[in-house]
C-alpha positions in Angstrom: -28.0 -222.2 -22.4 -25.0 -222.7 -20.1 -22.7 -221.2 -22.7 -24.9 -218.1 -23.0 -25.2 -217.8 -19.2 -21.4 -218.0 -19.0 -21.1 -215.1 -21.5 -23.7 -213.1 -19.6 -22.0 -213.7 -16.3 -18.7 -212.7 -17.7 -20.1 -209.3 -18.9 -22.0 -208.9 -15.6 -18.9 -209.4 -13.4 -16.8 -207.3 -15.8 -19.2 -204.3 -15.3 -19.4 -204.9 -11.6 -15.6 -205.1 -11.2 -15.3 -201.7 -13.0 -17.3 -200.0 -10.2 -14.2 -200.4 -8.0 -12.5 -197.8 -10.3 -15.5 -195.5 -10.5 -14.9 -194.5 -6.9 -11.7 -192.7 -8.0 -13.8 -190.3 -10.1 -15.3 -187.1 -8.6 -18.8 -188.4 -8.1 -20.3 -185.0 -7.2 -19.5 -183.8 -10.7 -20.6 -187.0 -12.5 -23.8 -188.8 -13.3 -23.6 -192.5 -14.3 -26.1 -194.1 -16.7 -26.0 -197.9 -16.7 -27.1 -200.4 -19.3 -29.5 -198.5 -21.4 -30.9 -200.1 -24.5 -32.5 -197.6 -26.9 -34.3 -198.1 -30.2 -33.0 -195.8 -33.0 -33.4 -196.0 -36.8 -34.7 -199.6 -36.7 -32.0 -200.8 -34.4 -31.4 -201.2 -30.7 -28.1 -199.9 -29.4 -26.9 -200.6 -25.9 -24.5 -198.6 -23.7 -22.8 -200.4 -20.9 -22.0 -197.2 -19.0 -22.3 -193.6 -19.9 -20.4 -191.1 -17.7 -22.0 -187.6 -17.9 -20.0 -184.6 -16.9 -20.6 -180.9 -17.5 -17.8 -180.8 -20.1 -17.9 -184.1 -21.9 -19.4 -187.6 -22.0 -17.6 -190.9 -21.8 -19.2 -194.0 -23.4 -17.7 -197.2 -21.9 -17.9 -200.5 -23.8 -16.8 -203.0 -21.2 -15.2 -206.3 -22.1 -14.3 -209.0 -19.6 -12.3 -211.2 -22.0 -9.3 -213.2 -20.6 -6.3 -214.3 -22.6 -4.4 -212.5 -25.4 -6.5 -209.9 -27.2 -5.4 -208.7 -30.6 -7.3 -205.8 -32.2 -7.1 -206.1 -36.0 -8.1 -203.0 -37.9 -7.7 -204.7 -41.4 -10.6 -207.0 -40.8 -12.5 -205.2 -38.1 -12.1 -208.0 -35.6 -10.8 -208.9 -32.1 -8.9 -212.1 -31.9 -8.8 -213.8 -28.5 -6.3 -216.5 -27.8 -6.9 -218.5 -24.7 -5.5 -221.9 -23.7 -4.3 -222.4 -27.3 -7.7 -221.7 -28.8 -8.5 -218.7 -31.0 -11.9 -217.0 -30.9 -13.0 -214.2 -33.2 -15.2 -211.3 -32.0 -16.5 -208.2 -33.7 -14.1 -205.3 -33.0 -15.5 -203.5 -29.9 -14.0 -200.3 -31.1 -16.5 -200.4 -34.0 -19.3 -201.2 -31.5 -18.6 -198.2 -29.3 -18.3 -195.9 -32.3 -21.8 -197.0 -33.4 -23.0 -196.2 -29.9 -21.5 -192.8 -30.3 -23.3 -192.3 -33.6 -26.7 -193.3 -32.2 -26.3 -191.3 -28.9 -25.3 -188.2 -30.9 -28.5 -188.4 -32.9 -30.6 -189.0 -29.8 -29.2 -185.9 -28.1 -29.8 -183.9 -31.3 -33.4 -185.2 -31.5 -34.1 -183.8 -28.0 -32.4 -180.5 -28.9 -29.8 -181.0 -26.1 -26.5 -179.0 -26.1 -23.8 -180.3 -28.3 -21.1 -181.8 -26.1 -17.9 -183.8 -26.8 -18.4 -187.5 -26.5 -15.4 -189.8 -25.9 -15.8 -193.5 -26.7 -13.7 -196.0 -24.7 -13.3 -199.8 -24.8 -12.5 -200.9 -21.3 -10.9 -204.3 -20.8 -11.9 -205.2 -17.2 -10.2 -208.6 -16.9 -6.9 -208.1 -15.1 -5.4 -211.3 -16.7 -5.9 -210.2 -20.3 -2.9 -209.1 -22.5 -3.9 -206.4 -24.9 -2.2 -205.9 -28.3 -3.1 -204.3 -31.6 -1.9 -204.3 -35.2 0.8 -201.6 -35.8 -1.5 -199.6 -38.1 -4.4 -199.5 -35.6 -3.8 -196.0 -34.1 -7.4 -195.8 -32.8 -6.8 -198.8 -30.5 -4.0 -196.9 -28.7 -6.5 -194.0 -28.1 -9.7 -195.9 -27.3 -8.8 -199.2 -25.7 -7.7 -199.1 -22.0 -7.5 -201.5 -19.1 -9.7 -200.7 -16.0 -7.0 -199.1 -13.9 -6.4 -196.4 -16.6 -10.0 -195.1 -16.3 -9.1 -192.4 -13.9 -6.2 -191.2 -16.1 -8.4 -191.0 -19.1 -11.0 -189.0 -17.1 -8.3 -186.6 -16.0 -7.0 -186.3 -19.6 -10.4 -185.4 -21.0 -11.1 -183.1 -18.1 -7.9 -181.2 -18.9 -8.6 -181.1 -22.6 -12.1 -179.7 -22.3 -12.1 -176.5 -20.4 -15.7 -175.2 -21.0 -18.6 -176.2 -18.8 -21.4 -176.8 -21.4 -24.1 -178.4 -19.1 -25.6 -177.4 -15.8 -26.1 -180.2 -13.3 -29.9 -179.8 -13.9 -29.3 -180.5 -17.7 -27.1 -183.5 -16.8 -29.9 -185.0 -14.7 -32.4 -184.2 -17.5 -30.3 -186.2 -20.0 -30.0 -189.2 -17.7 -33.8 -189.2 -17.2 -34.4 -189.0 -21.0 -32.1 -192.0 -21.6 -33.6 -194.1 -18.9 -37.1 -193.2 -20.2 -36.0 -194.4 -23.7 -34.5 -197.6 -22.2 -36.1 -200.8 -23.6 -34.5 -203.8 -21.7 -33.9 -206.9 -23.7 -36.5 -209.5 -22.7 -36.7 -212.2 -25.3 -39.1 -215.1 -25.5 -36.8 -217.7 -24.1 -38.9 -220.6 -25.3 -38.5 -219.4 -28.9 -34.9 -218.4 -28.3 -33.8 -221.8 -27.1 -36.4 -223.9 -28.9 -38.1 -225.2 -25.7 -41.6 -226.4 -25.2 -43.7 -225.4 -22.2 -44.3 -229.1 -21.3 -40.5 -229.6 -21.0 -40.4 -227.6 -17.8 -40.0 -229.6 -14.6 -43.0 -228.7 -12.5 -43.2 -228.7 -8.7 -41.1 -227.3 -5.9 -37.5 -228.2 -6.3 -35.3 -229.0 -3.4 -32.5 -226.4 -2.8 -30.6 -228.7 -0.4 -29.7 -231.5 -2.8 -30.0 -232.2 -6.6 -32.0 -229.4 -8.1 -34.3 -231.8 -10.0 -35.6 -233.5 -6.8 -39.2 -232.6 -6.1 -40.6 -231.6 -2.7 -44.1 -232.7 -1.6 -46.5 -230.6 0.4 -46.8 -232.2 3.9 -49.1 -230.3 6.3 -47.8 -226.7 6.3 -44.3 -227.5 5.0 -42.4 -229.0 2.0 -40.5 -232.2 2.3 -37.9 -233.5 -0.2 -38.5 -236.9 -1.6 -34.8 -237.6 -1.7 -32.9 -236.0 1.1 -36.0 -235.5 3.3 -35.1 -231.9 4.2 -38.0 -229.7 5.2 -38.8 -226.1 4.2 -41.6 -223.7 5.0 -40.8 -221.3 2.2 -39.6 -223.4 -0.8 -42.7 -222.3 -2.8 -41.2 -218.8 -3.1 -38.4 -219.8 -5.3 -40.7 -221.9 -7.4 -43.0 -219.0 -7.9 -40.0 -216.8 -8.8 -39.1 -219.4 -11.5 -42.7 -219.2 -12.7 -42.5 -215.4 -13.0 -39.2 -215.6 -14.9 -40.0 -218.5 -17.2 -43.8 -218.2 -17.8 -45.5 -215.1 -16.5 -45.5 -212.5 -13.7 -49.3 -213.2 -13.3 -50.7 -216.5 -12.0 -54.2 -217.8 -11.2 -55.1 -220.1 -8.3 -55.5 -223.1 -10.8 -52.2 -222.3 -12.5 -50.4 -222.2 -9.2 -51.9 -225.5 -8.2 -50.7 -227.2 -11.4 -47.2 -225.6 -11.4 -46.5 -226.5 -7.7 -48.1 -230.0 -8.0 -50.6 -229.3 -5.3 -53.5 -231.6 -4.6 -56.2 -229.0 -3.9 -57.0 -225.4 -4.9 -57.3 -224.6 -1.2 -53.6 -225.2 -0.8 -52.6 -222.9 -3.7 -55.1 -220.2 -2.4 -53.5 -220.3 1.0 -49.9 -220.1 -0.3 -50.6 -217.2 -2.7 -52.5 -215.2 0.0 -49.9 -215.9 2.6 -47.3 -214.0 0.4 -49.5 -210.9 0.5 -49.3 -210.5 -3.3 -51.3 -207.8 -5.1 -54.1 -209.1 -7.2 -56.8 -208.2 -9.7 -60.3 -209.8 -10.2 -62.9 -211.4 -8.0 -62.3 -214.3 -5.7 -63.0 -217.0 -8.4 -61.2 -215.3 -11.2 -58.4 -213.7 -9.2 -55.0 -213.1 -10.8 -52.0 -212.7 -8.5 -49.0 -210.5 -9.5 -45.6 -212.0 -8.8 -43.5 -208.9 -9.6 -42.8 -208.2 -5.9 -41.2 -211.6 -5.5 -38.5 -210.8 -8.1 -37.6 -207.6 -6.3 -37.2 -209.3 -2.9 
């Protein structure tokens, strides 16, 4: 789980760092579409960033790999060497070309104007060294480091003279893509082979070791280890419940998950958060979605 989290964090910080370079693009003439995942011909394809202009589109496949990166066209792979260790990844050039294929078909399906689409692989880690096999001509055209994004935009803008889309059509395309977006939300229990009874229940202390449980004392929570006190520790616990189990919770489920002694305590805590709910008093279900957005 920690390995997968590290990979996700690497991608997240890579995309976030690229936003520094977006500010050098003419924003009034551009619409950005971020992280859309769309189902097409039995397969989900995902685009990190799509830059929509009136003349052309740019698909950005963003990689935050550190180390020495070698693009190998003979075997369709990316070889990363870091601290003396070699790792093999699928060639991101092939990835972004697949995204181009799927996006073109989606645009055709909705009878949108035909517009040039330029795929790019953007290496966002400033400490990476990029190299390709001598025969891999596409790598020289498609792979760039983050600081070259503005240059590539200006190159495409000079190459394509005709305005194909109005700004209204650009907005329409972005709305269609976001409407088709199906975010990846796997069953993490199946994904990692975890049983529900393996979860640590109760309110965890944020001041010391995260496995230390806090007890409900009067109107507060008190850690059994460091004895710190909190009035709002239940909020993080309910966020964990929403992320790990369900965004809906009953009074009894709250009592069990927070290790409370009475249903009155859970009823008070849930109502104090002013959550939306459905059902009557006895069969009420509270919705935790608002906690995830706060």
